N, C-alpha and C positions, 0 to 999 in steps of 0.2 A: 282786353283792356279797354276801358271807356275812353271817350274822346278827351284829349287834353284841352283845357279852355283858358287856364291862366298859368303863367310861369314867371318866377322871379329868378334871375341869374346873377350870381356874384354881387348881390345887393348889399350896400353899406348905408347906414343911417345913424344919425346922432343929433344931440342938441348942444350947441355952444362948445364944440370940440370934445364933447363927451360921447363916445360911441355907444350906441345901444346894441347894434349887431354889425358884423363885418363879414363880407363875402358870403352872404346867405343865399342859398338856392332852394326853391321849393316848387312843387308842381301840383296843381289842382285839376282833377278830372271831373267830368260830368257825373253827377250822382254821389260824389264824395260827401260824407258827413263827418267833418273833422272837428275834434275838440282841441283848442289851443290852450295849453296849460303852462304854468310857471309861476314863480314868486311875484308878489306885487313889485312893480317897478322894473321888471325884466324886459319889457318892450312889447307885451302882447297887444295892448291898445294901439301902440305906434305902428305895429305891423298891419293891423286892420286899416288904419288911416292911410298907410302906403298903398294898400290894395284898392282902397276907395278913392285914391288919387287926391286925398286931402293934404297929405304931406308929399314932398318930393324927396326921392332918394338922393344921397350924396354921390353915389356911383352905382353902376350896375344897369341891368335892363329888366323891363317888365313887358311881357307879351300877353295880350288878351285876344282871344279868337273873335273874329268879326261877328257883330250882331249880338254879343253876349252883354246882357244887362246886369249890372251889379247894384244890389240894394244893401244899404249900410244903416245899422242902428247903433248910434253912439251912446255913451253914458250920459251926456249932458246936451241933449237936443235943444236947439233954440226954436221956440214955437211962437207964432203970432197969436196971442191969447184972445185977441178981439174977435176972432172968427169962431164959427161953430165947428164942431168936430167934422161934420160932413164937408164944409167948405175947405177945411185944411187938408183932409185926406184926399178929396177929389180934385184938388187944385191942379190945373194943367192938363186934364184929360179932355179929349174931344168927344168921345163916345160915352157920355155920362150915364146913360141908361144901363149899358152893359157893365160898366165899371161899378155903378152903384149897387148892383146885385152882389158882387163880390165884397164891396165895402160893407154892406149890411151884415153879411155873414161874419166877416172878421171883427167888426165893431161890436156886434152882439156877443160873440164868444170871448171877447176881452172885457166884458162887463161894462161897456160904455153905451151912451145914448147919443146917436148921431146929431140930433137937433139941438143938443145942449151947447151953449157957448162955453169957451174954455177959460174965461176970465177968472173964475173962482175955483178952477180945478186944482187939486193938490199936485205936488210934484210927481207923485206916483202915478196919478191918472194921466198927467201930461206925457209921461214916459210911455204909457200904454197907447196913447194917441199916436206917438211917434212910431211905435211898433206896428200899429194898424196901417199907417201910411206906407211903411216899408213893405209890408206884406201885400198890400193892394197893388203895388207897382209890379207884382208878379216877376221878380227878378230870376235870372238864371243862376246867379250866385248871391247868397245871402250871408252878409257879414254881421254877426250878432255880438255885441259887447254887453254882457250881463242881461240877457233878455228876460230872465225870470224875476228880476227885482220888481217888487210891488205887484206881482201877479199872485192870485190865490191858486190853490192846488187844481181846481177845475180848469182854470185858464191855462195853467202850465201843461196839464194833460192834453188839452185841446191843441196847444202849440206843438207838443210832441207828435200828436196824431197828424197834424198838418204837415210837419216836416217829413215824417216817415211815409206818408201817403204820396208825397211828391218825389218819385224815384229819380227823376232827371234833375231835381234841384240840388245844387252844390251848396253846402253850408260850412262856414268856418266860424266857430262859436267859442267865446270866452264865457265861462259861467262858474260860479261857486257851487251850483246845485248838482251834486254828484249823481243823484237819481236821474235827473234830466239828461246829463251827459251819457250815462249808461244807456238810456233809452234811445238816443238818437245817433250816437257816433259809431263809425266803422273805421276811423283812423285817428291817430294822435300826432299832433305837433307839440313838441316839448322844448321850451327855451330854458336852459339851465346854465348858469355861469358863463353866459356869452356864447354857448354852443346851441345848435339847433338839431334836434333829433326827430326822426320820423318813424312811426310804428304803424303797420298795416292791420291793426286790430283796434277795437273800440276802447272806451275809457275804463271798462271793467277790467282790462288787462294792464292798466297803468302801473300798478305796484310791481307786477312781474317784469314789465318793460324797464322800469327804473332799476330794479334789482339787477337785471341783465347788464344794463349800461354801467352801473357801479362795479359789477364784477369784471366786466371787460376792461374798464379803466384801471381797476386794481391790478389786473394781470399785466397790463402795459406798464404801469408805474413801477412794477417790481424790477424792471430792467432799466429804470430811469432813476431819478434822484430819490434818495431815502426820505427827504423832507416831504416831497409830494406824495410818496407812498403812504406816509403816516396820515396825511390829511384825507386822502381818498378812502383809506381803511375806516376812518371815522364816519365818512359819508355812507359807506356800504353798511357799516354797523348800525347807523341811524335807521335805515329802512328795516333791517332785521329786528332791531329793538322795538320799532314802532309796531311791527306785526305781532310780536310777542305781547306787547303792552295791550294792543287791541284785543287779542285773544283772551287775555286775563280780564280786561274790562267787560267784554261780552259775557264771559262766564259769570262774573259778579252780577251783571245786569239781569241775566236770565234767572239766576238764583233768587234775586230780589223780587222779580216779577212773579215767580212761582210762590214765594212767600206771601206776596200781596193777594194772589188769587185765593190762597188758603184762608187768609184773614177775611177776605170779602165773603167767601162761602160761609164762614162762621157768622159774620154780621147779618147775612141774609136770613139765616135760620133764627136769629134773635129778633129781627125787625118785625113789627106789627103795624099795619096800616101806614106804611112808609115812614114810620117814626124812627129816628136814629137811636141805637142802643146807648144807654148812659155810659159815660166814660168814668173810669176809676180816677182817683186823685193823681196817680202816676201818669195815666194816659193824658189827663187834662193838661199837664205841663208840657206835653208833646204836641198838643193841638195847634195847628197853624191857621187853617181856614175851615169854617163850617158853613155849609149851605143847607138850610132846612126848609124844603118845599118852596124854593125861591122861584119867583117869576120876575124876569127882568125885561125892561123896555122903557118906552117914553110915553108920558101922559100929556106932554106939551105939544103934541101934534094931533091932527084930526084926519082919520081916526087914530086912536092910540096905537103905537107900534109895539108889538110883543116880540122879543128876541127869542126867549125860550120860557118854558113853563115847568113848574113843579120839579125843580132840580134839587136833589138831596144827595149830599156827599160830604166827606171829610178829607182834608189833606193834612197829613201828619208830618212831623219833623223828619227831615232827611229825604223826602220824596222829590222826585224830579218829574214834573208834569208838563206835557206838551199840550198846546191849545191850537187847534186847526179849524178852518172853515173858510168858505169863499169870502171874497172881499165884500164888506157890508153885512156879513152874517152876525156880527156883534162881538167879535174878539176884543176890540178896543173898548167897547161898552162894559164888558166883563172886567177888564182891567180897571176902568174908572170906578166901578163899584168896589173892587178890592182896595183901591187907593183911597176910597172914601169920598170921591167926588160926586157920586150919585147914590141914591138908595134904591133897593129893590121895590117893584110894584107890590109884590106880595111875598109872604114868607119871612124868614129870619136869616140874616147873614151876620157872622161875627168872626173876628180875628182872635187868635190866642192872646192872652194878656201880656206875654213877653215878646210878641212879634214886632220887629222893626223891619221896614222895607227899604231895599235898594232897587231903584228902577232905572233901566236903560231903555229909552224910547228910540224908535227907528229914525226919528227926525233929528236926533242928537242935540236937543235943546239945551242940555246941561253943559255942552262944550262951548267955551268962549273962544271964537276963532281969532280974536285979537291978542289972546294970551298964549304964552308958550305951553308946551306939554307939561313942563315942570309946574308952572303956575296953575294950570288946570287941576293938577293933582294936589297941589298945596296952596289953595286960594288964600289962606291966612298966613302964608309964609312958612319957613322951615324947610327941612330937607328929608323928612321921614313921613311915611304913610302907615296907617294902622290896617293891617290885613289879617282878618280872623284873629285879632288879639295880639298879633306880632308886629312890632315896629320894624319896617324895612326902609332902607335908604331909597329915595325916589329914583335914583339912577339905576340901581340894581333891579328895582321893581319894573321900570320901563323896559329894561333888557328882556325881562320875562315875556314881554309882549312884542318882542322882535324889533324894538327900536334901537337905533345906533346912537353912540355918544353925541355925534354932531347934530342930532335931532332934538335933544333934550330941551334946548333953549330956543328952538325955532318956533315960530308962530304956528298955531294949529291950522291956520288958513293955508299953509304950504303943503299940507298932507293930502294924499290921495283918499278916495272914498274908503278903500279897505283899511288904510292907516287910521282914518278918523274913527272907524268902527272899533279898531283895536284900542284906541285911546278911550273911547266911550266905555268899553268893557273894563279897562284898567281902572277907570274912575268909579264905576259901579261896584267893582269888587273891593275897592279900597274904602268904601263907605261902610262903617260898622253896621251890620244888619244880619238877620237870620232868614229873611225871605228875599230872594233875588228874582226880580221880574225882568225878563229880557224880551223886547219886542223886535222880531226879525234880526237876531244877532249875527246871522251868517252872511248878510248882504255884503257883497264886494270883497269878502275874505278869500285869500288864496288857500291852496292846500295846506301849507305849513301853518297858517293862522287857524284854519279849521281844526287841525290836529291839536294845536295848542289850546284852543277853546274847549274842545271835547275833554282833553286831559285835565284842564283846570276845573271844569264843571263836574267831572267825575270825582275829583278829590275835594270838591267844595262840601263843607260839613253841614251847611244849612239846607233850606228847601229852595227849589228852583221852579219857577213857572215860566215856560218858554212859548211865546207865540212865534210860529215859524211855518214857512211853506217848504222848507228843506226836508224832504221825507227821509233821506238817508241819515241826516243829522238826528232827527227824532228817533229813528229806529235804533241808532247806536247809543243813545243817551237816556231816553226817558223811561220811567217805570210805568207810567200810565198816560193816556191821551184823552183830553176832553175835546169832543167834536161838536161844533155848533152848526146846525143846518135846519132850515125849514121850521122855524119856531120850536125846535126841540134840541135837546142836548144829550149826548151820549158820553159815558165815562167808561173807557176801555182800558184794561190792563195791557200794557205793552206799548209799542210804537204805532206809527201810521199803517204799516203793513199788517199788524195784528188787527187793526180796525177794519181794513179791507177784507181780511179773511173772515172776521166775525160777522160782518154785515153782508157777505156774499150770499148766494142763493142757499138758504138753510134747508130748503126742501131737497135740493140736490145733494147736500151733505148727508142728510138722513138716508136718502136713497143709496148713496154710495156706501154708507156705514152698514146698511142692511145686506149689501152684497159682499161684504168682506168675508173672505175665506181664510181659515187658519192655515198658515203656511208652516209646513214642517221644517224644523231646523235642519239646514243643510249640513252635510258632513264637512268638517273643516278640511280645506285643501292641504295637501302635503307641503311641509315647509320647504321653500326653495333655498338651496344652498349655494348655487352659482348662477351666473348669468346664462340666459338662453343663447343659442348660437347667433340669432339675429341681433340680440342686445349687444353681445360682445363684438360682433362685426361692426355695428354702428358706432360703438365706443372707439374702436380702433381707426375707422375710416373717416368719420365725420370731420375731425380737425383738418385733414388734408383737403377734403371737399370744400370746407369753408375758406381755406387759404386760396384755393383755385378760383372760387366765386369772387372773393375780395379783389383779386387781381383784375378780373373782368370788369368789376364795378368801377375800379379806379380808372381803367381805360375808357369806359363809357362816359364817366363824369368829365374826363378830360376832353372828349369829343364834344359833349354837350355844352361845355364852357366856351366853345367857339361862338362868338357873337354873330357871325355870318351864317351859321348853320340854319337857324330858325328862319332868317329872312330869305335865304336863297333856296333852301331845301326843307320846307315845313313838313312834308311827308316823311322824309328821312329822320327829321328831328323827333316827330311823334313816334316813329318806329323805335328809335334809340331810347326814348323816354319810357316807352312801354317795356322794352327789354330790361332797362335798369330797374324798374319797379318789380318786375318778375324775379330778377336776381336777388333783390333785397328781401322780397317775400320768402324766397327759397332759403336764404341765409337765416331769416327768422325761424323758419320751420326746422332747419337743421340744428340751430342753437337750442331750441326748445327740446328737440328730441335728444340731443346730447345731454342736456341737464336732467332730463327724465331718466336716462340710463344711469347717469352718475348717482342720482338719488336711489335708484334700485340697487346699485352696487354698494352704496353706503349702508343700505338697510340689511345687506347680507353679512356685513362685517360683525 
């Protein structure tokens, strides 16, 4: 077991007599890469601020190993914008030459220029400056609150590599970017309904972990109150239903992608000299956007800046299109052209005659912070909104976006970043239109909000254009992806992973294809009719083994709760902590094995 470097013991914290968490205990070890998950408002950011010693706990203890340096990236860093990036990032260092070498590397990979003053930097770039300063401090523990916001995909992949290459670095990270969490994490801290759960596997196992917790709760509640049993059954069903819904959604998505590939193949056969094939009158009514040999850029700079050249494509009714590219590649410029703010340098661009646009920008300019949620959705008064031709009461509509009754008349300025994004999406979807353009819609959203957004966009009847750096979100939703890079533009059927596969080493793909050998169909194994001896033995014995381990865990947790143990016997404390983690890991292993055997048994029935 790695070295214990931070521990919270029986910690309680809240605001104005409103408890956020109570009697929380957690342990961070050197090299841990932990994702911190939970709903908006559950206390994730507050926990990071406690660990960063920005907030003080109401009760409990915090122990940090001597010499451990903690770096913290908050969501709303306060920066002196009169300085250059170098001056801010290198502030307080004595050995500037040695530190500047690291600063140059970090600043460049985050898409920044060190000599530039920060006075006119956007909020997104200032956040990248704050991340650079945090990384340059070379912390032993890195506390990250939404680090991928405002980063392009290349910067996110660099940050992933930086974290994964630093084996001794301990990371506790809050992020809506599931692909990022999949790539970096080896443990999960989950805050749910005031409870704190720890899982010694990465984010990719979160759904399984949640399902186990819900099933365990359901089993306990069966011997408790019937009222609580019914509530928890709904929770367990919710995860199961979500899985089934996702499986259905993915099947529909793959079917649609295959259909689009077939359509594109037919269009390529018809195309001559890069000219688009003519549309029939029926197809014309379904045309949303058409790019005919379009070159996009700016003539008002010297030399003129070209973003991409000779782009030819059509977007038809009902398509869901992702747009990706590094920061500054031209994603926003493409949106400006679609909105009619600028014209292409060359070629022809047109919108379908019946196209009306709803646009949700990442800066939330359409949200009036001084008005209530209700007033933002009904600026002319009234109590109903028009959603896809259906009039809905504004209260029931806000509930779809996970808002509570007591928030309806609250000012938008009281909302968190994730809640503001949900309000922005609610407003965009309530504007009658058949082309929805979303600019970084997943920023600050928790898991439940992401699920809600994916479900709503899947069921949206119109056409969707999504600018996003969230690779998992794009993979789950879009039918095609437009990639802008190095004055060129690629149009790929599928999500971001499909783009990576298509643009990977084609020569290697051909080489592998040439070496393929036909594999004879293997004889089908004999149908299994009963559990093997080992499976049956595990099924019978694991429950008692788990009970025995649970008793040991309770005993160890009681010993570790002694506040004098760490102060007087740190070696014994570390030994007990390591033993506790091993026992918890063994219970996780046994539970997974038992569930596996149960599934095998059910398959035999």
